C-alpha positions in Angstrom: -53.1 -94.8 -83.3 -53.1 -96.0 -79.7 -56.4 -96.6 -78.0 -57.1 -93.9 -75.4 -59.9 -94.5 -72.9 -62.7 -92.0 -73.3 -64.1 -89.8 -70.5 -67.8 -90.0 -70.1 -69.7 -86.9 -68.7 -66.3 -85.3 -67.9 -64.6 -88.2 -66.1 -63.4 -91.7 -66.5 -66.2 -94.1 -65.5 -65.8 -95.2 -61.8 -63.2 -92.6 -60.9 -63.0 -89.3 -59.2 -63.1 -86.4 -61.6 -60.4 -83.8 -60.9 -57.3 -85.7 -59.7 -57.8 -88.5 -62.3 -58.4 -86.0 -65.1 -55.3 -84.1 -64.2 -53.2 -87.2 -64.1 -54.8 -88.5 -67.3 -54.0 -85.3 -69.2 -50.5 -85.1 -67.7 -49.7 -88.7 -68.8 -51.0 -88.2 -72.3 -49.2 -84.8 -72.6 -45.9 -86.2 -71.3 -46.2 -89.1 -73.8 -46.4 -86.5 -76.6 -50.0 -87.1 -77.5 -51.4 -84.3 -79.7 -53.5 -81.7 -77.8 -56.4 -82.3 -80.1 -56.4 -86.0 -79.3 -56.1 -85.3 -75.6 -59.1 -82.9 -75.8 -61.1 -85.5 -77.6 -60.2 -88.2 -75.1 -61.0 -85.9 -72.2 -64.4 -85.2 -73.6 -63.7 -81.5 -74.2 -65.5 -79.6 -76.9 -62.2 -78.5 -78.4 -58.5 -78.2 -77.7 -59.0 -74.6 -76.5 -60.8 -76.0 -73.4 -57.9 -78.4 -72.7 -55.3 -75.6 -73.1 -57.2 -73.3 -70.8 -58.2 -75.8 -68.1 -54.8 -77.7 -68.1 -52.5 -74.8 -68.9 -50.4 -75.7 -65.8 -50.1 -79.4 -67.0 -49.1 -78.6 -70.6 -46.9 -75.6 -69.7 -43.7 -77.7 -69.5 -44.4 -79.2 -72.9 -44.9 -75.7 -74.3 -41.7 -74.5 -72.7 -39.9 -77.6 -74.1 -41.3 -76.9 -77.6 -40.1 -73.3 -77.4 -36.6 -74.4 -76.4 -36.4 -76.9 -79.3 -37.5 -74.2 -81.8 -34.9 -71.7 -80.3 -32.2 -74.3 -80.5 -33.0 -75.2 -84.1 -33.3 -71.5 -85.0 -29.9 -70.8 -83.5 -28.3 -73.9 -85.2 -29.5 -72.6 -88.6 -27.8 -69.3 -88.0 -31.1 -67.4 -87.7 -30.3 -65.8 -84.4 -27.3 -63.8 -83.2 
């Protein structure tokens, strides 16, 4: 597993909280890092917090996942 810097008290040490956290979560999400790992690295209690707070950041990944599933489902003849 790749080392992911840990947030302390809700932010990376020596940085501004909000813009840095959004960028941090965005980069990890775009790289395909699992939501549970992102939540842990961001110092969230659980992935539900990450999903709620960063819904706008991970929305594109969720849409991509839905498209992939739809394409696979259609390719297998499961949809008309």
